[in-house]
N, C-alpha and C positions, 0 to 999 in steps of 0.2 A: 300036256302035256307039251314047255318049255326043255328044252336040248342044249347043250356044249358044243357049241360047231366053231370047225376049222376051218378055211377055205386057205391051203396054201397052192399060191404063186411062188411058178418058177421059172417060167417059160420067156421069153425075151418082148416087148410087147415093139419093140423092131421089127419083126422078124415076124410075128404071129399074132394072130385079133385074139387068141384067147384066153390073154390076162386081163384085158377090156371084159370078158364076159363073163369071167367069173366075179369081178367086181360087180357085173349089174345083179350078179347071182348074188353074190354076198349080202348089198343093196339089200335085196327080194326078203332072204332069211331075216336083215334084222330091223326088218319093218314088221316084225312080226313080233312070238312073245320068245323069240329065242334067241337065247347069247350067245353073238355070231365075232369073233376076231377073225382077222383076214394076216395068213402070213407074207412074210415076202420073202422070197430067196434069190440070191444072183440079181441079174440083171433085171425083173420085175421091179425091183425096187425105182426104179423108174419111172414103172404107177403114179407116184408121191416127190417125183424130183421138179428143180426148177425150169426144166430146161424139155419139155415134151413133145416140142417139134414135129419130130421123128418115129414118132411110135402112132403106130396102125390103128386109125379106127380114131383118129383123138379130138378129133369133134364130137364124140360119144362121150369121150372120156368127163372133157371137158361140163359137160353134161350133167352126168353122177358125182364127179367132188362135190359142190357144194351140200348136195343135199347127204353124203355120206360128210363131213366138216361136220354138217347143223342133227349128224343123229348122234354123233364121236364115236365112232366105229370104231376100234382099238386095232392099233397095226402093232403087228412086232415085225422087225427087220431085224437080218442076221449082219450079224456085227464082221465090221469089213478090217481091213487094214486100212484101207482108206474110202472110205463110206461114203459114197458119190451126195452130194446135195439137194436135202431131199423140202418141202413146207414145212413153217413148222406149225399148221393152224389144223394139224391131222393129230388125233393122242397117238405117239411110237415110241416105245421101248424098243433097245436093241437087247441083244439076245443073242447068245452062244451053239455054237450047236447044238450043247449036250441039251441047254436047257430047250429049247426050242423043239428038238426033238422026242422031251419029258412034257411041253406042256400038247402035244399032237395027240400022243398017247396021252394024255388024260381025259379025252375028246369026248365029250357021248357017239358025235360023228364028224368025221372030217373027210373033205373034197377036194381033189388036188389035177391043177389045169398045169 
């Protein structure tokens, strides 16, 4: 039975390997029958940024991004006063904290990194 899954990434990809690993996990979930959405909070938005050279495991990230784009995995980004510029080839929505919270609570399963 397919489930609605949210992968919430809140860690800074310049300081830990976990955000890139979380994207890998999201990619695996999305390639099955599950409906998977990735929520990027705070500095995790850098995963989709134009400037990714300072991200840990950038070579792994660059390998996964084309497949994520091809599958059309949706992203929800935390709305910010000065939003970081992100690539426009991904399915992206910016939402406020209340909307993100409501969305996450509505999921069958949530993985938080």
